[in-house]
C-alpha positions as CSV (number, residue, x, y, z in Angstrom):
1,M,81.6,5.2,-65.4
2,E,80.8,2.2,-63.2
3,N,81.7,1.9,-59.6
4,K,84.4,-0.8,-59.2
5,A,84.5,-0.8,-55.7
6,K,84.0,-4.4,-54.0
7,K,80.4,-4.7,-53.0
8,Y,81.0,-7.7,-50.7
9,K,83.3,-7.5,-47.7
10,R,84.0,-10.4,-45.5
11,I,83.4,-10.1,-42.0
12,L,85.1,-12.5,-39.8
13,E,85.0,-13.2,-36.1
14,G,87.9,-14.8,-34.1
15,I,90.4,-14.9,-31.2
16,V,93.4,-12.5,-30.8
17,V,96.4,-14.6,-30.6
18,S,99.1,-12.0,-30.9
19,D,99.3,-8.2,-30.1
20,K,102.9,-7.5,-29.9
21,M,103.0,-5.5,-33.1
22,D,102.1,-1.7,-33.1
23,K,98.7,-1.1,-34.3
24,T,98.4,-4.6,-35.5
25,I,96.7,-8.0,-34.0
26,V,96.8,-11.4,-35.2
27,V,93.3,-13.0,-35.3
28,K,92.8,-16.7,-35.5
29,V,89.5,-17.5,-37.3
30,D,88.0,-21.0,-37.0
31,S,85.9,-22.5,-39.6
32,R,84.3,-26.0,-39.9
33,Q,82.9,-27.7,-43.1
34,K,81.7,-31.0,-44.2
35,H,83.8,-33.3,-46.2
36,P,82.1,-33.5,-49.7
37,L,82.5,-37.3,-50.0
38,Y,82.7,-38.8,-46.5
39,G,80.5,-36.2,-44.6
40,K,83.3,-36.0,-41.7
41,T,83.3,-32.3,-40.1
42,I,86.6,-30.9,-40.6
43,S,87.9,-28.0,-38.5
44,K,90.3,-25.4,-40.1
45,N,91.8,-22.4,-38.8
46,K,93.5,-19.5,-40.6
47,R,95.4,-16.4,-39.1
48,F,94.7,-12.8,-40.4
49,K,96.5,-9.7,-39.5
50,A,94.1,-7.0,-38.9
51,H,94.6,-3.2,-38.1
52,D,94.0,-2.0,-34.6
53,E,94.2,1.9,-34.6
54,K,93.9,2.3,-30.7
55,N,96.1,-0.8,-29.5
56,E,92.8,-1.7,-27.4
57,C,92.9,-5.5,-28.1
58,V,94.9,-8.2,-26.0
59,N,95.4,-11.7,-26.3
60,G,92.2,-13.7,-26.0
61,D,89.7,-11.0,-26.9
62,L,87.0,-12.2,-29.3
63,V,86.9,-9.5,-32.1
64,R,85.2,-8.8,-35.4
65,I,87.2,-7.9,-38.3
66,I,86.2,-6.7,-41.9
67,E,88.0,-6.9,-45.1
68,C,89.6,-3.6,-46.6
69,R,92.2,-2.3,-49.0
70,P,95.6,-3.7,-48.5
71,L,97.3,-1.8,-45.5
72,S,100.4,-3.6,-45.9
73,K,102.0,-6.6,-47.5
74,D,100.0,-9.0,-45.1
75,K,97.2,-6.8,-43.4
76,T,94.0,-6.7,-45.4
77,F,91.7,-6.4,-42.6
78,R,90.4,-3.8,-40.2
79,L,89.0,-4.2,-36.5
80,V,85.4,-3.7,-36.2
81,S,84.5,-4.3,-32.7
82,I,85.6,-6.1,-29.5
83,V,82.8,-8.9,-29.1
84,K,84.2,-10.0,-25.5
85,R,87.0,-9.0,-23.5
86,S,89.6,-11.7,-22.2
87,E,88.8,-12.9,-19.1
88,S,92.5,-12.9,-18.0
89,V,92.5,-8.9,-18.5
90,E,89.6,-8.3,-16.1
91,S,91.1,-10.6,-13.4
92,M,94.4,-8.9,-13.8
93,S,92.9,-5.4,-13.6
94,I,90.9,-6.4,-10.5
95,E,94.1,-7.9,-8.9
96,A,95.7,-4.8,-9.6
97,E,93.0,-2.8,-7.9
98,V,93.3,-5.1,-4.9
99,E,97.1,-4.6,-4.7
100,S,96.9,-0.8,-4.8
101,V,94.1,-0.7,-1.9
102,L,96.6,-3.1,0.3
103,K,99.2,-0.9,-0.4
104,R,97.2,2.3,0.6
105,E,96.1,0.5,3.9
106,K,99.8,-0.5,4.7
107,N,100.9,3.1,4.3
108,T,98.0,4.5,6.5
109,E,99.1,1.8,9.0
110,V,102.7,2.8,9.1
111,V,101.9,6.4,9.3
112,S,99.4,6.0,12.1
113,S,102.2,3.9,14.1
114,I,104.7,6.6,13.6
115,E,102.3,9.2,14.7
116,E,101.7,7.1,17.9
117,Q,105.3,6.8,18.9
C-alpha cells in the first residue's frame, strides 16, 4: 500500500489579528506578487484560522503556522511557534509591574505613618 499522506505542508508566517476564540487564532498572511502583464507589484492578504492549544498568542504577535488536517469547518492550520511577541504585551506587563511596586510602596508608607502615630 502506498502512503497517501500529504508530503508538502504549507508553512506560513503572519500577524495575529484576533485571539477572542478559545484555542483559535486568526492570522493575517501578507503576500506580494508581480502582475504577469504589467509588472506592478500587487499586495494581497488572507486570513487563516489556526489552532492555538495553550492560548498563548495575543493580538499583534508574529507567528508561524503549518497546514494540517481539518480541525473544524474553517480551521486547517496549527500554531508552530511565536516568532516575535507583540510590543504592547511587553509594555503592558511592565506597566503592571510598576503599578504593583507603587501599590506596595504606598501600603508601606501608610503602615509606617500609622505606627508613628
